[in-house]
N, C-alpha and C positions, 0 to 999 in steps of 0.2 A: 523658404527660398535658400538661404545658405547661411554661412558665418560671415559673409562680406559685410563690412562696416559693422558689424558687432563690437569691434574694439572702440568705436565711436560711442556706442551704447553704454558700455561698461567701464570705459576709461577715458572719458572726454576731458578735453583740455579746457572746454568752456562749456556752460550750461545756461540755456534761456527758459524762463518759466513765462508761459504765455497765459495770462489771466492772474498773475500774481496779485496778491493783495495783503492787507494787514488785519482782515476780519478773522477774528479767532475761530469761528466756527466753520470756515469755508475752506473748500479743498485747495484753492489758490494760495490762501493764507497759510495753511498747515504746511504745504509743501515748500513755500519760501521760507517759513521758519525752521523746517528740518535742514534744508540746505545751508541756512547761515548759521545754524547750531553746530554743525559738524565741522570737521577738521579738513575739508574739501579745499585743495591748494588752487584749483582752476578758477577762472574768471566766471562770475553770475551775473546774469542780466535779467532784470524784471520788465515784463511787458505788459503795460496796462494803460490804455489812453486817459484814464480818469485820474491818474496820479502822477505828478512829477518826481516824487520820491517815494521810497517805502522803508521806514526805519533808518532815514539817513542815507539810504542808497539811492542813486539816480535811476528813475523809471523811465522806460523808452515806451514812446507811443505806439509803435507798430514793430511788425517783424522787419519791415523795410528800413526802418531806422537802426535796429541792431544789426542787420545785415550789411548796412553801409560801413560798418566797421572794418578794419583791415582783415580780419578773419571772421567769417560767419560762425555762429556757435555751433559747435560740433553736435550737441544734443540739445532738443527742444522738449521741455514738458507742457502738454496741452491741458489746461484746466477750464476749458471754454465750452460753451454749448455746443450740442452736435451740429447744429446747422453751420458752425463756423470751421469745422474740422477740415473739410475737404480743401477749401480756398487757402487755409493756413498751411496744410501740407504742400500744396502747389507752390506757394510762395517760399516756405522754407527750403524745399528741394531746389527751386531755382537760384536760390541765394548760396547754396552749397552745404546746408546742413545735412548731416549724413545719418541721424537717427533721431527718432522721436518717441516719447512715451505719451499715448492717448489715453488720459485717465478718465476722459469723458465717456458716460454711459448713455444709453438710448439711441445709439446709431442704428439706422434700419438697414436692411441688406443692401439697399442701393446707394445709400450713403457709405458704407463700409467698402462695397466694390469701388466707388468713385475715389474713395480715399486711397485704396491700394494701386489703382491705375496711375494716380498722381504721384506716388511715392515711387513706383517702378520705374517710371520715367527718368528718375534721378538716383535709382539704387538707394533711396533713403529707407532705412529700416525703421519698422514701427513694433513697438511693444504695446500690446492691448488690442482694442480698446476695452473700456470698463475694467480697469485693473488698479491695483493699489499702488503700483510703482515697482522700484527695486532699490536695493541698499548694496553698496560695495564697502564694507566696513574698513578695509585696510587702506582706502583712499579717503576715508571719511565722508564718503557720499551717500547721502540719504535722500534719493529722489523718489519720495513716496509721501502719502499722507497718513502713514502708519502713526500709531499714538506714542511709539518708542522706537528707539534705534536698536542697532545689533552690535554684539561684540565681534572683534575681529577674530578670524579663526580660519581652519582649514575645511569646513564643510560647506557645500553649496546645496541650498535648499530652493527648489522651483516647485511652484504650487499653481494648480488650475484655479483654486479658490482663494478669493480674496479675504474673506473671512477667516480662513484658517492661517493665512500670512500673519494677521496681526495677533491671533491667538497664539501662534507659534513663538513670535518673537516675544511675547510677553513670558511665555512658558520656558524658553531657552535662556533669557536673560536672567530669570531667577535661579537657574541652575549652572549659570556661568559658561553656557555653551556658545562658541562663536563661530562665524561663518566667513567664508571668502566672497560669497554672493548670496543674496536673499531676493527672489525674483516672483514676482506675481505675472502670470501670463495673461490673466483676463480672457478675452473672447479669441486669442490666438489667430488675429487676421493675417498675420505676417509671422513674426517670431514665434516659434512654437516648441514642443519638446524636443523634436529632432535638431533643431537649430540649437538649443541650450545644450543638448548632449555633445554635438559636434564641438562647440565652443568650450564647454567646461571640461570635456575629455582630455583636451591639450592645455588646459590652464595650470600652469605650475603652482599655483597658490591653491588649488583646490585637491584635497586629498581624498575625498569621496563626494559622491553626487547623490543627494536624496530628492526623491520626486514624489508629489502627491498628484495622482492622476484620476480624472473622472472618465475621460474617453479619448480616444485616439482616432484622427481624421486620416492620416496619411501613414498607414501601417507599414509600407515598404520604406519610406523614408525614416520611419521611427526605429524599425529593426535595423536598418543599416547603420544609423548614428549610434544606437543602443550597443550594438556588437562592437563597433569601433571603440566607444568609450569604455566598455567593460572588459577590454583587453587591457587598458591602462590603469584603471582604478576601480574601485567597488562602486556600482550602482544599485540603489536601494530604493524600493517602490512601495508606497502605500497606495493601493487602488481601491477606490470606493465603490460600492455596488456589488458585494458578493451574493446579496439575495438574488433568488431566480424571479421574484415577483414581477410581473409585467412582461416576461417573456412569452412570447406565443408557441402555442403547442406545435410541434414539428410533426411531419407526416410519418417519419420513422423513429425508431429508437435512438439511432445515433443522432437526429436532429433534435430530439427532445434533451438527449443527455449533453450535447455539445453546446451548451450555453455559453454566451459570451464572455462570462468570467471565468469559466473553466478554460476557454480558449486563451484568454489573456494570461493565465497561469502557465500554459504551455508555451507562450511566446516568451514569457519572462525568463523561464528556464533555458530555452534555446538561444536567447541573447546573453547569456551569462550573468544575468541580473539576479537580485534577490527580491522576493516580495515579502513584506511583512504585513501583519493585520492591525497594528496600532502605531500611534506616534511614539509612544515609549519604546517600542521594538525598534523603531526607524533609528533612534539614537543608540539603542543597546547594539544593533547590528553595526553601526557606523564605528562604534568604539572598538568592538571586536575584531571587524575586518580589517580596520587600519593599524592595529596594534597587534593582532595575532594571526594575519593572514598567512604567514608562512609556515603555519604549523600544519601538518598534514595527518595527525592522529584522528583515529575513528572512534576511540574509546577514551574514557576517564578513569582516573584513580583520585579518590578524595582523600585529602589528607587533612584531618581536623583535631583540635584539642577538646571537642565535645561530642560526645555520641548522638545528642539530639540533632545537632546541625548536620552530622553525617546522615542520618535517617532522612532528613529533610532533602538533601541532595539526591539520595538515592531514590526516593519518591519521584522528584522532579525528573530524574534520568529515566525512569520507567514511563512517566507521562509522554515525554518528549520522544521516547525512542532511542535514547543515547545509550549504548551498552557500556557498563562498568566492567573494566579489565579484571580477570581473574589473576590473583597473584601467583606467580609461579613459586615452587618449592624453594628455588634458589633465592629469590628475592625475599620470601617470608623468613629464611634463615639471615639473610643480611639484616632484616629488620629486627628479628629476636635478638641480634647482637648488640643492637644499639637503644632498644625499647624496653620498658618495664614489661615483667611477665604478664600483666594483665592487659596489655594492649589488644585491640580487637582480633587479631590474627586473620584479618579478611579486610576486603575492600568495601566500604570506607575504612581507612587506616585511621583509628582513633588513638592518638598518642598520649591520652589522659590530660586532664585539665591542669595538672602542676607541672606540665613541661616547661624546662628552662630553655633559653634560646639554643644551646647547643644541641638538644634532643630534636628541634625543629630541623636544624641544618643537617643532622646526620640522616634523618628520616628522608628529607628531600634528596639528598645525595644518593641514597640507595633507591629511591623510586625514580630517579633519573636514569637509571640503568635499562629501565623499560622504555626504549625509544619509540615503541608503538602506541604509547598512550601520553595525553596530555594530564598534568596534575591540577586539579582544583583545590588550591589551599584556602581552607576556612578557619577563621580564628575568632573566638570569644574572648573578650578582656578578661583577665583576672589580676588578682592582687600579688601574683607570684613574680611576674616579670612585666615591665611596661611593654606595650604593643608596639611602640617605636623601636625599642632595642630588638625585638624580634624581626621587624621589617629591616632594620640595618643589617642584621645577621644573615637573613635571606636573600637580600637584595643582589649579591653577586651571582647566585644561582637563579633567581627569579628573572632578572634582566638579561640572562646570557641569551646569545642566539645560536640557533633557531629557538624562539620562544617556546617554552614547554609548560609555563605556570599561569594560571588565571587566579587571580586574588579575591577573596571575600572576607572583608574585615567587618564582622558584625558590630553592630553598635552604631554610636555617633562621636560625642565628645571624646571618649577614652581612646578611641581609634583613629581620630582625625588626622593626626600626624603620620601614622603608619600609612593610612590610605594615600594621603597627598604624596608621601615618598615613593610608593610603588607608581602611582601614576606619573609622577614627574620624570620617571626613568622608563616610561613606555610599558610598564606592566599592566595589562588590562585588569581593571578591579570593578567588582559589583557590589552593590548594597546587600543582596540576599543570596542564598544558595540557589533559589529558583531563577533569578536573573542570570546567574553565571552558567547554570546548565542550559537555560534557553538560550543564551547566546552562543553556547558551543554548538547547540544543535542547529542554529542558524549558520554557523560556519560550514558545518558539515553539508547542509543543503546548498549553500553557496559553491562549495568546491564541485559538487555534482553538477551545478549548473555551468560552472566555468569549464568543466569536461565536455559538456555538451557544445559549448561555444567553439571548442577546436574542431569539431567535426564539420566537414565541408563536403558531403556526399554529392555525386551527379544527380541529375534528374533520373537516370536509368541505371539502377545498380543491382537488379534482380539477378539471382542465379540462374533463373531460366529466361531466355529470350521469348518476349511476348509475339504472338502471331498477329501482328497489326492489321494486315488485310482482313483476316477473319473477324477481328474486333470491330473493325470499320463497317464491314457488312452487316453485322448485327446491330450496331447503333444507328447506321443509316436507314436500315430497314424499320426499326421501331420508329423513328421520327417520320419517315415517310408515311407510316400508316396513321399518323395523327396522334400517337400514343407518346407518353413519356415513360410510363412504368413498364419494364420488362416482366414478361412472364417468368416463372420459376425456371423453367427450362432454358430461356433465352438468357437469364442471369447466369445459371450455371456454365452455359455454353461460353459466355464472355469471360468467366473467371477461369475456365479451362484453357481459353485462348491465350489468357494472361499468365500462364504457367502455374496457376494454382491447382491444388489437389481437390477434386470434387467426387461425390458419390454418384455411381451410375444410375442413371434416370430414364425411364420411358414415359413419353406423352401419348394418352389415349383419348378417345372422344368420351362422351358423358353416359357411357354404357358399362354395366357391371360385367359384362362378358369380356369386353376388350381389357380392362383392367385385370382380370383374372388370368387372361391370356399372358399379359405382360408380367404378371406375378410368376406365372409357372416358369416363364422364360428365366427371369432373374434368379428365381430361387427363393424360398421362404426361410426366414420370415422378411416381410416388407413392409414399407410405409407408404400410406396413401394420402394424397393431398388434393384439394380442390384446385381446379385451375380457372381462374376468371381475372380478366382485365381489371375488374371493378373491385376486386377484394385485395386489399394490401396486406393485412395481418390475418392469415387464415386461421390461427388458432382462436381468435376472437369469436369466429362463427361456427367452431367445431369442424374446421376444414382439415383437420390433421388427425389421423389415426396411425398408431404405431404398433409394431410386433404382431402384425397380422400374419397367422401361421399356416392359413389354409385358403383353398378357392373359396370356400363357404364364407369364411370370415371376411375376404375381401368384398363378396357379394353383399354381404350384410351391411358393411361399412359404407359401400357406395350408396345404398339405399338410405341409409340413416343420414348421411352427410348431404345428399341432395335435398331430403326433406327440411334438414335444419337450416340450409342456406335459403331455401325457399321462404320459410318462416322469418328468418332474421334479415335477410337482404333480398327482398322480392325484386329489388331494382336491378341485381346483379346477373349479367348474362354468364352463364356457366359455358366454358369451352370443353370441358373434360376433367380428366384426372392426371396427375403425375404418380408413377409407381417407381419407387426407389428401393435398392437393396437396403435392408435394415442392418446398419453397420453396428456390430458389436464389438467394442474394444474394452478389453479388461484395463482397469485403472485408469479410465478415460475422464477427461474433465471437459465440460461444456463451457466454451469461450465465445467472446462476440468479437468480431474485428469489423471496423466500418469506417465510412468516409462521408463527410458533409462539408459544406461550404459555408464558413463564417462570413457575416455581412462586413466584418471589418478585416479580419486577417486571412480571409481567403480559405482554401482548402486545409482541411485539419483531418487526422486519423486517430480513431478511438481503438482502444484495447481495453478488455476487461473480461470479469466472469459473466457467462452468457446463460441461455435458456430462457424460459418463459418468464422468470423472475428478474430478469436483468435489471429492470428499473427499481424494483425493490431492493435488491441487492446494493445497487449503486456503487459498485466497486469497478471503476474505470479510470483510465487515464489517457489523456489526450497529447498527441504531439503533431508539430508542423511538419509538412515534407519541405524538402526531400529527406527521405530515411536512408541510413545505411544499418548494417547488422549492429553495430555499436549503439546506435541511437535507437533501434527497434528494442534491443535487450534492455536498455534504460528505461524506455517506456513501460515494458512489461514488469520492471522491478518496481514501478511505482504503484502497483496494484496489491491488494492483500492476497489475491489468488496466486501471486508469484511463489508465495511460501508453500503453497500446495503444489505447485509445479516442480519445485526443487525436491520433492519427495520427503516422506515422513513414515516413521515406523517401517512397516512391510510395504509401504507403496513406493514404487519406483519414481524416479524423477522423469517427468515427461521430457521430450525432444524439444526443448526451448529453442534451440537454433532452428528447427523447423517452423515453429510458431513465428519467429523472428523473420524468416524468409517470406512468410505470408504477408507480414506488415510491410516488408520491403517491396513485395509485388504490388500491393495497393498503392504504395507512394508512386511507384512506376506508372501505374495505370491512371492516377491522377495527372501525370505528367503527359502520358500519351493520348488520353482521351479527354479533351477539354469540354465535351458534352456531359461529362460524368457529374451529377449534381448530389446524389446520394447513393450509399451502398451499406448494406448490412449483410454480413455473414453470420449467421447466428441460427444454430450454433456450429461453431468450429470444433470438431471433435479432437482432441489431443492426448495422446499418451506417449509411453517411452518408444513406441514405434513409428511416431509421426503424427501428422495432423491431417485432417480431411474436413471439407467443407460440407455439411449435411443440407443445409438451406441458404437461400441468398435472395435478397431483394436489392433491385438496382433501379435507380431513376436517372434518366437523362433529360437534357434541356438543350433545345436549339440556341439558347442564350450563351452556351459556352462558358460556364462559371468557373471550370476547372482549367487545366494546362499549365506548365511550368511558369509560364508569364504571369500567371495570377498567384504564384507562391509569394508568400511575404519574406521567405529568405531565398536569395537568388542561389541556384543550385551551382556545384562545380561546372564550369563552362567546358564540358567534354567535348563539345563541338570545335573547340580552339585547339585541340591537340592534333599536331601532324607529324608525320615521320618522312625523312628524306635521306637520300644516301649522300654521305659526305666523308670523303677521304677513303672510300673504300668500305664505310661501316654505316649501319642505319643509326641516324640520330634523331631523336625525338624532341619536339618542341612542343612545350606545354605550359599551362598556367601552373604556378607553384602551390604546393599543398601544406597543410600543417605538418604533416608526418615527414616532410622533407628537411626538417630542422637538423637532425644530425648529418644528413648528407650536405646540407648548405654549410653548416660549420666546417666540414672537412675541405669543401670547396674555398671558403674563405681563409682557412689557414694555410692553404697551399699557396696563395697568392704573394708574389713579392712584395715586401713593404712599400716599395716606391709605386708599384701600381696601386696599391690600396690609397696612398697619398695623393695620387693623380686623380682618383675616384671620388674621395670622401674628404681630401685636402688635409688629412693627417694621417700617420701610420702607427699602426699598433699590431700585434700578434693576437692578443686575446679578444675574444668578443662575448659579452654577458647573455645569459639566456633570455633575459627580458628584451635584448635587441634582437636576438635571432627570432624570437617568437614575434615581434613586430614584423619581421621581414617575411616571415612563412605564414602567418595567420592573417591573411589579407580579406578584405571585403571586396569581392569582385565588382560590387556595384559602384564603387568610387575608387577603386585602385586596381591595377593589374601588374603582375610581375610573371614574366615568361622565363622558363630555364631551358637550356639546351642540355640534353643528358643522353649518355649511351652506356652500355655494359662495359664494366672493366674487364682486365684479364681474369679477375676472380669471379667473374659473372654477377657481379654486383653493380647497380647502377650508379653512376657517378655524373656530377654536374661539371659541364664544360664552360657555362658562361650564363649570366643573367642579364635582364633588362627589365626596368620597372618605370611606372608612371603614376604619380598621385594626381588625381584629377580634383579641381576644385569642385564644390558641392553644386555649381551652377554648371558644371560640365562645359565651361567656356575654355579653360586653360589648364594643361597638364604639364608637371615638371618631371623631366626623365633622368635616369641613369643607367649606365651600361658597362658591364665590365666582364672579361673573358679571362680564361685560365692563362696565366703568364706565358706558359709554353705554346699556346696557341695564338698569340697576338699576330695580326697580319695575315691570318688564314681565311678571312672572310666571314668569320663567324660573327663578329660584332655586327657587320652589315646585315646579315640575315636576321639576328635579334632585332635590330633597329626597324627593319622592313615589317617584321611581324607585329611590332609594337604600333607603328604608324597605321597599318591597315586596320588594326583593331580599333584604335582611336577614331579614325574616319568613319568607321562602321557605326560607333556608337554616338557619332555626332559632336565629338569634341572639336573646338574651333581652331586651337593652337597648341603646339609642342614647344617647350622652352627647356633650357638647360644652362648651367653655369659650369664652365670649364676653365681649368688652370690655363694660363698663356702658354705655359711650357708644354702642356699636353697637346702637342702638335698631331699626334695620331687621331685623337678624338676630333680635333678641330677639322682634319682632313675628311675624316668620316662623315661629320656633320655636313661639310660643303658638297660632298659627293651626294648627298641626300637631300639637298636644296635649302638647307637652312641658311637663314641670313645671320651674319656675325656682327655684333656691335660691342661697344664697351659697355661694361656692366653698370647700370645705373646705381646700383646699391654698393658699388666699389669705388668711390670717388677718389681714393688715395692714390696709391702706386699702380692701379690698373693691373693686378696679378691675374685677375680672372676676366674672362670673356663672356658675353651673353649671346647665346644662339637661340633662333626662334624660327619655326616652320608653321606656316598657315596650313591648315588642314582642310580642303575642300569636303563637303559632306558626301558619304557613300552610304548607299541605302543599305539598312540591316536586313537580314534574310528574314522572312515571316516566320512568327512563332510556330 
């Protein structure tokens, strides 16, 4: 639903336990005991008609009796049989309760729906059913039947598995790991991962969000919430189900490879989150991202007092794909000046086991000159100098910002104080070299995903415009004939119409002479392929012959191919052959580019090493559309074949930009052709001269599974861009983009301090990058910001004004803000911006637009009145009424068809 009333769930003033008891082995008894044993300061009410009191506390006979109190309990916990849940929710909602945790298991589908219907009538939020409950340690609130509590901390853990919740509580407690929130979602009838990401993403007590996920039911909501949360803090995911067991075989190579788990990986990357494989890595990543996230180094220097520890770190780096930095001649000279002659003279930097504290400091000072590397400090305890003394000496360097040092104190008791000192000052510390290197590797992956998060391409960004009328003719013709699978010539015609390079192809009947004539026209050598609506993979039935150098070879190949098809596929009707030029490219690579529709995340795009062994090689990467060149290049880089494409020895680098453009064109095709269900371009032949599609397979569906409206990530809303003539110059009004950050900073820094104060109620000249990122990196599904721009005297685009609205997750109300450049006030630009925003919100179905305006901001108040806003006193400003509240009801305006 939204984050509405989740404050009542996670920060209630009062809690009622329906079905509370004193029976030790009961759910109601455990919950009641957990609540009373904590430090929760709110009121607690036990509801059980069989008892007058529970443990000396008054017991209430019914919900009605509790609700008769001056204020109904904000949160109710239901520990009653399934048959009672619906009526209890009705009664609680009517009495004013705003949230309920339904621990009850065994609700059937009809009961769950009736429960939700009753809750929605009163906007009562439900956690569960069939969950363990939740804990908010900083409030002393343990609203669960878990066997133990949780320590307070800054990590939030949300799990789909109840059993994992109790196991994690036990595991984390023994290691001193604390939490801001610990939540068991259960069956997620109402509150789900999207709601939790929305809530925790803006929760000031949560430093990082940890998720255990088994499945996602509302992918667009999940992706929207995940991208919003990941812009604020690290979101780390353990996803169960990496095995492909149980997945159905798909009709195409792409369908077979684009399994749900691989698609989930692509979604995680695009949302700026980090996926890990184990619960241990979950906390390892949380420690690193929260303490070391500002580090931008891609390589490591290992500093150690033991050669063996350095070797272990180097081996771990090789396994994880983490490069070790090569020491420059200048850096080696600096180390020679402070280290004994027998130091390692390479990375890992072994400063020898007899090192005093000063040697550590001098070595680290020298290594700090290499600003492109992080330093992994590994220390094994010795009798020469106490580990604590070394930690104290290194601490000023190790804790300096930006963080450059990762610590690894080997051992236990002898290094315990040193390890504690590092950790207490925010220096990330790990028990083993392998853990430290693994953590650094996770950090590098996280940065790559964060870079993808910043990309907001439009649905259509290909370099070559598609011939949509021609594409529509092909697709409509295939569907009208009762088919879904395009012939190879039809598939190539479609790709060519989409702007993709394809090899010249001729279609002939099932006669050798016709094939020979076509080959003579094209020129030898040629490739010959069977043409049949019934045969999907031609190679499987011997339906492909390559490098035919003469008419005689073509004739023989036709006869052999027809005989082979009659033997292996007697049911298949052969329409004829396709004859195509045999493309011979030096230094060429066979690649595959494809598209399919995932049942959860919708359209996905595949890239990898192609050819007939594509499934054996299993070198592919998936991405969610829409793509631009940056995202396409990132997708290519996630494959092993990318290293070959970059060139090696005497092999020139392939034209990777041309390959990326094919990926972008496929992304655009998915947006433009909703009927597109599957696509394989295999092989796509690429070398230093470019790329060309040699073979293609396309399936369409009247169910229209593709289209931009089915993308899990909303594209940049290009259709909202408009240009008009203003003051004799063209001005563009468009949604803001992440790359507008420098331009937006310049705009804000040129504003008069008084204008800033009237807009945000305080004045300042400097704005942090994090806040600029929040203003420019928006999720168009839940927020909109329009900027007015024009070209300045130097030909560079400049921002003239901005208007934005943050929409609540229910799409009921939006809060706006508008500001124009100080020298343009009173020019009508603010009215134009507001009108654009109001029209957009009406189209998306938002019901109300509201704002808070300083009473002395007469210009804004007059603008609001001219637009039809109603002005009232601000209910949240009960004092001297310095602010006014303005609101505009928005009649619904029909959205354009997708």
